[in-house]
Chimera marker file (.cmm) of the C-alpha trace (Angstrom):
<marker_set name="trace">
<marker id="1" x="19.704" y="-22.124" z="24.418" r="1" g="1" b="0" radius="0.5"/>
<marker id="2" x="16.000" y="-21.369" z="24.392" r="1" g="1" b="0" radius="0.5"/>
<marker id="3" x="14.611" y="-18.628" z="22.177" r="1" g="1" b="0" radius="0.5"/>
<marker id="4" x="13.740" y="-15.315" z="23.833" r="1" g="1" b="0" radius="0.5"/>
<marker id="5" x="11.722" y="-14.119" z="20.822" r="1" g="1" b="0" radius="0.5"/>
<marker id="6" x="8.148" y="-15.390" z="20.434" r="1" g="1" b="0" radius="0.5"/>
<marker id="7" x="5.068" y="-15.018" z="18.221" r="1" g="1" b="0" radius="0.5"/>
<marker id="8" x="1.600" y="-14.741" z="19.771" r="1" g="1" b="0" radius="0.5"/>
<marker id="9" x="-1.933" y="-14.786" z="18.354" r="1" g="1" b="0" radius="0.5"/>
<marker id="10" x="-5.507" y="-14.710" z="19.584" r="1" g="1" b="0" radius="0.5"/>
<marker id="11" x="-6.401" y="-11.851" z="21.865" r="1" g="1" b="0" radius="0.5"/>
<marker id="12" x="-3.248" y="-9.730" z="21.426" r="1" g="1" b="0" radius="0.5"/>
<marker id="13" x="-3.058" y="-6.055" z="22.385" r="1" g="1" b="0" radius="0.5"/>
<marker id="14" x="-0.353" y="-3.597" z="21.341" r="1" g="1" b="0" radius="0.5"/>
<marker id="15" x="1.961" y="-2.759" z="24.225" r="1" g="1" b="0" radius="0.5"/>
<marker id="16" x="0.640" y="-5.570" z="26.436" r="1" g="1" b="0" radius="0.5"/>
<marker id="17" x="1.780" y="-9.123" z="27.280" r="1" g="1" b="0" radius="0.5"/>
<marker id="18" x="-1.313" y="-11.060" z="26.219" r="1" g="1" b="0" radius="0.5"/>
<marker id="19" x="-2.204" y="-13.652" z="23.605" r="1" g="1" b="0" radius="0.5"/>
<marker id="20" x="-1.489" y="-17.328" z="23.071" r="1" g="1" b="0" radius="0.5"/>
<marker id="21" x="2.056" y="-18.264" z="22.170" r="1" g="1" b="0" radius="0.5"/>
<marker id="22" x="2.274" y="-19.968" z="18.790" r="1" g="1" b="0" radius="0.5"/>
<marker id="23" x="3.981" y="-23.319" z="19.023" r="1" g="1" b="0" radius="0.5"/>
<marker id="24" x="7.594" y="-23.656" z="17.938" r="1" g="1" b="0" radius="0.5"/>
<marker id="25" x="7.761" y="-26.895" z="15.972" r="1" g="1" b="0" radius="0.5"/>
<marker id="26" x="5.378" y="-28.828" z="18.242" r="1" g="1" b="0" radius="0.5"/>
<marker id="27" x="2.131" y="-27.926" z="16.448" r="1" g="1" b="0" radius="0.5"/>
<marker id="28" x="0.435" y="-27.925" z="19.875" r="1" g="1" b="0" radius="0.5"/>
<marker id="29" x="-0.720" y="-24.314" z="19.494" r="1" g="1" b="0" radius="0.5"/>
<marker id="30" x="-0.579" y="-23.389" z="15.794" r="1" g="1" b="0" radius="0.5"/>
<marker id="31" x="-1.954" y="-20.287" z="14.117" r="1" g="1" b="0" radius="0.5"/>
<marker id="32" x="-4.854" y="-21.967" z="12.375" r="1" g="1" b="0" radius="0.5"/>
<marker id="33" x="-7.140" y="-20.667" z="9.635" r="1" g="1" b="0" radius="0.5"/>
<marker id="34" x="-10.129" y="-22.480" z="8.138" r="1" g="1" b="0" radius="0.5"/>
<marker id="35" x="-10.883" y="-21.574" z="4.524" r="1" g="1" b="0" radius="0.5"/>
<marker id="36" x="-13.552" y="-22.821" z="2.123" r="1" g="1" b="0" radius="0.5"/>
<marker id="37" x="-11.721" y="-24.891" z="-0.495" r="1" g="1" b="0" radius="0.5"/>
<marker id="38" x="-14.563" y="-24.429" z="-2.994" r="1" g="1" b="0" radius="0.5"/>
<marker id="39" x="-13.866" y="-20.729" z="-3.446" r="1" g="1" b="0" radius="0.5"/>
<marker id="40" x="-11.053" y="-18.219" z="-3.435" r="1" g="1" b="0" radius="0.5"/>
<marker id="41" x="-11.030" y="-16.900" z="0.089" r="1" g="1" b="0" radius="0.5"/>
<marker id="42" x="-8.717" y="-15.019" z="2.464" r="1" g="1" b="0" radius="0.5"/>
<marker id="43" x="-8.727" y="-14.521" z="6.227" r="1" g="1" b="0" radius="0.5"/>
<marker id="44" x="-6.479" y="-12.395" z="8.427" r="1" g="1" b="0" radius="0.5"/>
<marker id="45" x="-5.192" y="-13.189" z="11.909" r="1" g="1" b="0" radius="0.5"/>
<marker id="46" x="-3.915" y="-10.562" z="14.338" r="1" g="1" b="0" radius="0.5"/>
<marker id="47" x="-0.538" y="-11.586" z="15.768" r="1" g="1" b="0" radius="0.5"/>
<marker id="48" x="2.199" y="-10.119" z="17.927" r="1" g="1" b="0" radius="0.5"/>
<marker id="49" x="5.905" y="-10.567" z="18.457" r="1" g="1" b="0" radius="0.5"/>
<marker id="50" x="7.741" y="-9.888" z="21.704" r="1" g="1" b="0" radius="0.5"/>
<marker id="51" x="10.809" y="-10.870" z="23.692" r="1" g="1" b="0" radius="0.5"/>
<marker id="52" x="10.967" y="-12.436" z="27.115" r="1" g="1" b="0" radius="0.5"/>
<marker id="53" x="11.283" y="-9.982" z="30.004" r="1" g="1" b="0" radius="0.5"/>
<marker id="54" x="14.857" y="-8.743" z="30.252" r="1" g="1" b="0" radius="0.5"/>
<marker id="55" x="15.556" y="-8.937" z="26.504" r="1" g="1" b="0" radius="0.5"/>
<marker id="56" x="15.086" y="-6.791" z="23.398" r="1" g="1" b="0" radius="0.5"/>
<marker id="57" x="15.918" y="-6.954" z="19.697" r="1" g="1" b="0" radius="0.5"/>
<marker id="58" x="18.836" y="-4.845" z="18.558" r="1" g="1" b="0" radius="0.5"/>
<marker id="59" x="17.868" y="-3.454" z="15.167" r="1" g="1" b="0" radius="0.5"/>
<marker id="60" x="14.833" y="-4.866" z="13.397" r="1" g="1" b="0" radius="0.5"/>
<marker id="61" x="12.910" y="-8.116" z="13.638" r="1" g="1" b="0" radius="0.5"/>
<marker id="62" x="12.059" y="-9.857" z="10.383" r="1" g="1" b="0" radius="0.5"/>
<marker id="63" x="8.792" y="-11.768" z="10.140" r="1" g="1" b="0" radius="0.5"/>
<marker id="64" x="8.593" y="-14.193" z="7.220" r="1" g="1" b="0" radius="0.5"/>
<marker id="65" x="7.033" y="-17.499" z="6.303" r="1" g="1" b="0" radius="0.5"/>
<marker id="66" x="8.532" y="-20.714" z="4.990" r="1" g="1" b="0" radius="0.5"/>
<marker id="67" x="7.184" y="-24.029" z="3.790" r="1" g="1" b="0" radius="0.5"/>
<marker id="68" x="5.619" y="-25.847" z="0.885" r="1" g="1" b="0" radius="0.5"/>
<marker id="69" x="2.577" y="-23.559" z="0.604" r="1" g="1" b="0" radius="0.5"/>
<marker id="70" x="4.156" y="-20.350" z="1.919" r="1" g="1" b="0" radius="0.5"/>
<marker id="71" x="2.924" y="-18.495" z="-1.188" r="1" g="1" b="0" radius="0.5"/>
<marker id="72" x="-0.624" y="-18.827" z="0.174" r="1" g="1" b="0" radius="0.5"/>
<marker id="73" x="0.304" y="-16.743" z="3.224" r="1" g="1" b="0" radius="0.5"/>
<marker id="74" x="1.261" y="-13.063" z="3.505" r="1" g="1" b="0" radius="0.5"/>
<marker id="75" x="2.267" y="-10.794" z="6.402" r="1" g="1" b="0" radius="0.5"/>
<marker id="76" x="1.589" y="-7.101" z="7.036" r="1" g="1" b="0" radius="0.5"/>
<marker id="77" x="2.537" y="-4.431" z="9.506" r="1" g="1" b="0" radius="0.5"/>
<marker id="78" x="-0.244" y="-3.154" z="11.742" r="1" g="1" b="0" radius="0.5"/>
<marker id="79" x="-1.720" y="0.264" z="11.128" r="1" g="1" b="0" radius="0.5"/>
<marker id="80" x="-4.093" y="0.181" z="14.108" r="1" g="1" b="0" radius="0.5"/>
<marker id="81" x="-6.655" y="-1.776" z="12.097" r="1" g="1" b="0" radius="0.5"/>
<marker id="82" x="-9.958" y="-2.142" z="13.953" r="1" g="1" b="0" radius="0.5"/>
<marker id="83" x="-10.371" y="-5.796" z="12.994" r="1" g="1" b="0" radius="0.5"/>
<marker id="84" x="-9.430" y="-8.522" z="10.528" r="1" g="1" b="0" radius="0.5"/>
<marker id="85" x="-11.777" y="-7.165" z="7.835" r="1" g="1" b="0" radius="0.5"/>
<marker id="86" x="-10.075" y="-3.756" z="7.976" r="1" g="1" b="0" radius="0.5"/>
<marker id="87" x="-6.647" y="-5.401" z="7.807" r="1" g="1" b="0" radius="0.5"/>
<marker id="88" x="-7.681" y="-7.503" z="4.794" r="1" g="1" b="0" radius="0.5"/>
<marker id="89" x="-9.007" y="-4.445" z="2.972" r="1" g="1" b="0" radius="0.5"/>
<marker id="90" x="-6.272" y="-1.938" z="3.822" r="1" g="1" b="0" radius="0.5"/>
<marker id="91" x="-2.986" y="-3.628" z="4.763" r="1" g="1" b="0" radius="0.5"/>
<marker id="92" x="0.019" y="-3.903" z="2.472" r="1" g="1" b="0" radius="0.5"/>
<marker id="93" x="0.491" y="-7.691" z="2.263" r="1" g="1" b="0" radius="0.5"/>
<marker id="94" x="4.072" y="-8.868" z="1.702" r="1" g="1" b="0" radius="0.5"/>
<marker id="95" x="6.199" y="-12.012" z="1.874" r="1" g="1" b="0" radius="0.5"/>
<marker id="96" x="8.178" y="-10.575" z="4.816" r="1" g="1" b="0" radius="0.5"/>
<marker id="97" x="8.119" y="-7.504" z="7.021" r="1" g="1" b="0" radius="0.5"/>
<marker id="98" x="10.626" y="-5.757" z="9.256" r="1" g="1" b="0" radius="0.5"/>
<marker id="99" x="9.514" y="-4.503" z="12.680" r="1" g="1" b="0" radius="0.5"/>
<marker id="100" x="11.437" y="-2.032" z="14.842" r="1" g="1" b="0" radius="0.5"/>
<marker id="101" x="11.565" y="-1.656" z="18.623" r="1" g="1" b="0" radius="0.5"/>
<marker id="102" x="10.702" y="-5.232" z="19.584" r="1" g="1" b="0" radius="0.5"/>
<marker id="103" x="10.950" y="-5.482" z="23.364" r="1" g="1" b="0" radius="0.5"/>
<marker id="104" x="9.038" y="-7.419" z="26.041" r="1" g="1" b="0" radius="0.5"/>
<marker id="105" x="5.570" y="-6.130" z="25.042" r="1" g="1" b="0" radius="0.5"/>
<marker id="106" x="3.476" y="-6.924" z="21.983" r="1" g="1" b="0" radius="0.5"/>
<marker id="107" x="4.304" y="-5.424" z="18.603" r="1" g="1" b="0" radius="0.5"/>
<marker id="108" x="1.275" y="-6.182" z="16.424" r="1" g="1" b="0" radius="0.5"/>
<marker id="109" x="1.381" y="-7.564" z="12.881" r="1" g="1" b="0" radius="0.5"/>
<marker id="110" x="-1.072" y="-9.478" z="10.707" r="1" g="1" b="0" radius="0.5"/>
<marker id="111" x="-0.940" y="-12.720" z="8.748" r="1" g="1" b="0" radius="0.5"/>
<marker id="112" x="-3.241" y="-13.608" z="5.861" r="1" g="1" b="0" radius="0.5"/>
<marker id="113" x="-4.057" y="-17.099" z="4.619" r="1" g="1" b="0" radius="0.5"/>
<marker id="114" x="-5.500" y="-17.566" z="1.138" r="1" g="1" b="0" radius="0.5"/>
<marker id="115" x="-7.185" y="-20.359" z="-0.779" r="1" g="1" b="0" radius="0.5"/>
<marker id="116" x="-8.300" y="-20.748" z="-4.362" r="1" g="1" b="0" radius="0.5"/>
<marker id="117" x="-11.121" y="-22.696" z="-5.942" r="1" g="1" b="0" radius="0.5"/>
<marker id="118" x="-8.765" y="-25.235" z="-7.541" r="1" g="1" b="0" radius="0.5"/>
<marker id="119" x="-7.714" y="-26.667" z="-4.172" r="1" g="1" b="0" radius="0.5"/>
<marker id="120" x="-8.999" y="-29.856" z="-2.668" r="1" g="1" b="0" radius="0.5"/>
<marker id="121" x="-9.887" y="-29.838" z="1.048" r="1" g="1" b="0" radius="0.5"/>
<marker id="122" x="-6.790" y="-30.455" z="3.148" r="1" g="1" b="0" radius="0.5"/>
<marker id="123" x="-5.207" y="-29.922" z="6.527" r="1" g="1" b="0" radius="0.5"/>
<marker id="124" x="-2.062" y="-28.079" z="5.473" r="1" g="1" b="0" radius="0.5"/>
<marker id="125" x="0.596" y="-27.838" z="8.179" r="1" g="1" b="0" radius="0.5"/>
<marker id="126" x="3.452" y="-27.068" z="5.783" r="1" g="1" b="0" radius="0.5"/>
<marker id="127" x="3.856" y="-23.336" z="6.551" r="1" g="1" b="0" radius="0.5"/>
<marker id="128" x="5.777" y="-21.837" z="9.466" r="1" g="1" b="0" radius="0.5"/>
<marker id="129" x="6.094" y="-18.211" z="10.528" r="1" g="1" b="0" radius="0.5"/>
<marker id="130" x="9.566" y="-17.127" z="11.551" r="1" g="1" b="0" radius="0.5"/>
<marker id="131" x="10.651" y="-14.169" z="13.669" r="1" g="1" b="0" radius="0.5"/>
<marker id="132" x="14.349" y="-13.363" z="13.413" r="1" g="1" b="0" radius="0.5"/>
<marker id="133" x="16.362" y="-10.690" z="15.173" r="1" g="1" b="0" radius="0.5"/>
<marker id="134" x="19.456" y="-10.135" z="17.299" r="1" g="1" b="0" radius="0.5"/>
<marker id="135" x="18.306" y="-10.808" z="20.873" r="1" g="1" b="0" radius="0.5"/>
<marker id="136" x="20.187" y="-8.780" z="23.491" r="1" g="1" b="0" radius="0.5"/>
<marker id="137" x="19.919" y="-8.947" z="27.289" r="1" g="1" b="0" radius="0.5"/>
<marker id="138" x="19.085" y="-5.670" z="29.005" r="1" g="1" b="0" radius="0.5"/>
<marker id="139" x="21.967" y="-4.150" z="30.907" r="1" g="1" b="0" radius="0.5"/>
<link id1="1" id2="2" r="1" g="1" b="0" radius="0.2"/>
<link id1="2" id2="3" r="1" g="1" b="0" radius="0.2"/>
<link id1="3" id2="4" r="1" g="1" b="0" radius="0.2"/>
<link id1="4" id2="5" r="1" g="1" b="0" radius="0.2"/>
<link id1="5" id2="6" r="1" g="1" b="0" radius="0.2"/>
<link id1="6" id2="7" r="1" g="1" b="0" radius="0.2"/>
<link id1="7" id2="8" r="1" g="1" b="0" radius="0.2"/>
<link id1="8" id2="9" r="1" g="1" b="0" radius="0.2"/>
<link id1="9" id2="10" r="1" g="1" b="0" radius="0.2"/>
<link id1="10" id2="11" r="1" g="1" b="0" radius="0.2"/>
<link id1="11" id2="12" r="1" g="1" b="0" radius="0.2"/>
<link id1="12" id2="13" r="1" g="1" b="0" radius="0.2"/>
<link id1="13" id2="14" r="1" g="1" b="0" radius="0.2"/>
<link id1="14" id2="15" r="1" g="1" b="0" radius="0.2"/>
<link id1="15" id2="16" r="1" g="1" b="0" radius="0.2"/>
<link id1="16" id2="17" r="1" g="1" b="0" radius="0.2"/>
<link id1="17" id2="18" r="1" g="1" b="0" radius="0.2"/>
<link id1="18" id2="19" r="1" g="1" b="0" radius="0.2"/>
<link id1="19" id2="20" r="1" g="1" b="0" radius="0.2"/>
<link id1="20" id2="21" r="1" g="1" b="0" radius="0.2"/>
<link id1="21" id2="22" r="1" g="1" b="0" radius="0.2"/>
<link id1="22" id2="23" r="1" g="1" b="0" radius="0.2"/>
<link id1="23" id2="24" r="1" g="1" b="0" radius="0.2"/>
<link id1="24" id2="25" r="1" g="1" b="0" radius="0.2"/>
<link id1="25" id2="26" r="1" g="1" b="0" radius="0.2"/>
<link id1="26" id2="27" r="1" g="1" b="0" radius="0.2"/>
<link id1="27" id2="28" r="1" g="1" b="0" radius="0.2"/>
<link id1="28" id2="29" r="1" g="1" b="0" radius="0.2"/>
<link id1="29" id2="30" r="1" g="1" b="0" radius="0.2"/>
<link id1="30" id2="31" r="1" g="1" b="0" radius="0.2"/>
<link id1="31" id2="32" r="1" g="1" b="0" radius="0.2"/>
<link id1="32" id2="33" r="1" g="1" b="0" radius="0.2"/>
<link id1="33" id2="34" r="1" g="1" b="0" radius="0.2"/>
<link id1="34" id2="35" r="1" g="1" b="0" radius="0.2"/>
<link id1="35" id2="36" r="1" g="1" b="0" radius="0.2"/>
<link id1="36" id2="37" r="1" g="1" b="0" radius="0.2"/>
<link id1="37" id2="38" r="1" g="1" b="0" radius="0.2"/>
<link id1="38" id2="39" r="1" g="1" b="0" radius="0.2"/>
<link id1="39" id2="40" r="1" g="1" b="0" radius="0.2"/>
<link id1="40" id2="41" r="1" g="1" b="0" radius="0.2"/>
<link id1="41" id2="42" r="1" g="1" b="0" radius="0.2"/>
<link id1="42" id2="43" r="1" g="1" b="0" radius="0.2"/>
<link id1="43" id2="44" r="1" g="1" b="0" radius="0.2"/>
<link id1="44" id2="45" r="1" g="1" b="0" radius="0.2"/>
<link id1="45" id2="46" r="1" g="1" b="0" radius="0.2"/>
<link id1="46" id2="47" r="1" g="1" b="0" radius="0.2"/>
<link id1="47" id2="48" r="1" g="1" b="0" radius="0.2"/>
<link id1="48" id2="49" r="1" g="1" b="0" radius="0.2"/>
<link id1="49" id2="50" r="1" g="1" b="0" radius="0.2"/>
<link id1="50" id2="51" r="1" g="1" b="0" radius="0.2"/>
<link id1="51" id2="52" r="1" g="1" b="0" radius="0.2"/>
<link id1="52" id2="53" r="1" g="1" b="0" radius="0.2"/>
<link id1="53" id2="54" r="1" g="1" b="0" radius="0.2"/>
<link id1="54" id2="55" r="1" g="1" b="0" radius="0.2"/>
<link id1="55" id2="56" r="1" g="1" b="0" radius="0.2"/>
<link id1="56" id2="57" r="1" g="1" b="0" radius="0.2"/>
<link id1="57" id2="58" r="1" g="1" b="0" radius="0.2"/>
<link id1="58" id2="59" r="1" g="1" b="0" radius="0.2"/>
<link id1="59" id2="60" r="1" g="1" b="0" radius="0.2"/>
<link id1="60" id2="61" r="1" g="1" b="0" radius="0.2"/>
<link id1="61" id2="62" r="1" g="1" b="0" radius="0.2"/>
<link id1="62" id2="63" r="1" g="1" b="0" radius="0.2"/>
<link id1="63" id2="64" r="1" g="1" b="0" radius="0.2"/>
<link id1="64" id2="65" r="1" g="1" b="0" radius="0.2"/>
<link id1="65" id2="66" r="1" g="1" b="0" radius="0.2"/>
<link id1="66" id2="67" r="1" g="1" b="0" radius="0.2"/>
<link id1="67" id2="68" r="1" g="1" b="0" radius="0.2"/>
<link id1="68" id2="69" r="1" g="1" b="0" radius="0.2"/>
<link id1="69" id2="70" r="1" g="1" b="0" radius="0.2"/>
<link id1="70" id2="71" r="1" g="1" b="0" radius="0.2"/>
<link id1="71" id2="72" r="1" g="1" b="0" radius="0.2"/>
<link id1="72" id2="73" r="1" g="1" b="0" radius="0.2"/>
<link id1="73" id2="74" r="1" g="1" b="0" radius="0.2"/>
<link id1="74" id2="75" r="1" g="1" b="0" radius="0.2"/>
<link id1="75" id2="76" r="1" g="1" b="0" radius="0.2"/>
<link id1="76" id2="77" r="1" g="1" b="0" radius="0.2"/>
<link id1="77" id2="78" r="1" g="1" b="0" radius="0.2"/>
<link id1="78" id2="79" r="1" g="1" b="0" radius="0.2"/>
<link id1="79" id2="80" r="1" g="1" b="0" radius="0.2"/>
<link id1="80" id2="81" r="1" g="1" b="0" radius="0.2"/>
<link id1="81" id2="82" r="1" g="1" b="0" radius="0.2"/>
<link id1="82" id2="83" r="1" g="1" b="0" radius="0.2"/>
<link id1="83" id2="84" r="1" g="1" b="0" radius="0.2"/>
<link id1="84" id2="85" r="1" g="1" b="0" radius="0.2"/>
<link id1="85" id2="86" r="1" g="1" b="0" radius="0.2"/>
<link id1="86" id2="87" r="1" g="1" b="0" radius="0.2"/>
<link id1="87" id2="88" r="1" g="1" b="0" radius="0.2"/>
<link id1="88" id2="89" r="1" g="1" b="0" radius="0.2"/>
<link id1="89" id2="90" r="1" g="1" b="0" radius="0.2"/>
<link id1="90" id2="91" r="1" g="1" b="0" radius="0.2"/>
<link id1="91" id2="92" r="1" g="1" b="0" radius="0.2"/>
<link id1="92" id2="93" r="1" g="1" b="0" radius="0.2"/>
<link id1="93" id2="94" r="1" g="1" b="0" radius="0.2"/>
<link id1="94" id2="95" r="1" g="1" b="0" radius="0.2"/>
<link id1="95" id2="96" r="1" g="1" b="0" radius="0.2"/>
<link id1="96" id2="97" r="1" g="1" b="0" radius="0.2"/>
<link id1="97" id2="98" r="1" g="1" b="0" radius="0.2"/>
<link id1="98" id2="99" r="1" g="1" b="0" radius="0.2"/>
<link id1="99" id2="100" r="1" g="1" b="0" radius="0.2"/>
<link id1="100" id2="101" r="1" g="1" b="0" radius="0.2"/>
<link id1="101" id2="102" r="1" g="1" b="0" radius="0.2"/>
<link id1="102" id2="103" r="1" g="1" b="0" radius="0.2"/>
<link id1="103" id2="104" r="1" g="1" b="0" radius="0.2"/>
<link id1="104" id2="105" r="1" g="1" b="0" radius="0.2"/>
<link id1="105" id2="106" r="1" g="1" b="0" radius="0.2"/>
<link id1="106" id2="107" r="1" g="1" b="0" radius="0.2"/>
<link id1="107" id2="108" r="1" g="1" b="0" radius="0.2"/>
<link id1="108" id2="109" r="1" g="1" b="0" radius="0.2"/>
<link id1="109" id2="110" r="1" g="1" b="0" radius="0.2"/>
<link id1="110" id2="111" r="1" g="1" b="0" radius="0.2"/>
<link id1="111" id2="112" r="1" g="1" b="0" radius="0.2"/>
<link id1="112" id2="113" r="1" g="1" b="0" radius="0.2"/>
<link id1="113" id2="114" r="1" g="1" b="0" radius="0.2"/>
<link id1="114" id2="115" r="1" g="1" b="0" radius="0.2"/>
<link id1="115" id2="116" r="1" g="1" b="0" radius="0.2"/>
<link id1="116" id2="117" r="1" g="1" b="0" radius="0.2"/>
<link id1="117" id2="118" r="1" g="1" b="0" radius="0.2"/>
<link id1="118" id2="119" r="1" g="1" b="0" radius="0.2"/>
<link id1="119" id2="120" r="1" g="1" b="0" radius="0.2"/>
<link id1="120" id2="121" r="1" g="1" b="0" radius="0.2"/>
<link id1="121" id2="122" r="1" g="1" b="0" radius="0.2"/>
<link id1="122" id2="123" r="1" g="1" b="0" radius="0.2"/>
<link id1="123" id2="124" r="1" g="1" b="0" radius="0.2"/>
<link id1="124" id2="125" r="1" g="1" b="0" radius="0.2"/>
<link id1="125" id2="126" r="1" g="1" b="0" radius="0.2"/>
<link id1="126" id2="127" r="1" g="1" b="0" radius="0.2"/>
<link id1="127" id2="128" r="1" g="1" b="0" radius="0.2"/>
<link id1="128" id2="129" r="1" g="1" b="0" radius="0.2"/>
<link id1="129" id2="130" r="1" g="1" b="0" radius="0.2"/>
<link id1="130" id2="131" r="1" g="1" b="0" radius="0.2"/>
<link id1="131" id2="132" r="1" g="1" b="0" radius="0.2"/>
<link id1="132" id2="133" r="1" g="1" b="0" radius="0.2"/>
<link id1="133" id2="134" r="1" g="1" b="0" radius="0.2"/>
<link id1="134" id2="135" r="1" g="1" b="0" radius="0.2"/>
<link id1="135" id2="136" r="1" g="1" b="0" radius="0.2"/>
<link id1="136" id2="137" r="1" g="1" b="0" radius="0.2"/>
<link id1="137" id2="138" r="1" g="1" b="0" radius="0.2"/>
<link id1="138" id2="139" r="1" g="1" b="0" radius="0.2"/>
</marker_set>
């Protein structure tokens, strides 16, 4: 059975159905961040989670990350941040978050990728974001 719960990035708007769907295991449309490996740096990406039309999440949706370098990524709930700089400066960055009321329109959240000056340049594809919740069909 196909998943009815999806993560989006790019031009996402709260309460809308926009953005680019992040790939699910295919790496054809990954959430990608370029960081300078010569310094400690962080960048934030605005993301969204939503269900297909006709479905919703009963209870909460958990957003987390897994993979070899998952410690270099964090997630945060949205607080109507104006942009990525505001999210970086003001968000509460955690290893996982729990979002309520996930339906068929965007619920915004943020992801942060971090580097440190001890890293060598690399193309790291070891980290995946996961959205988990009990998907229910509308009556």
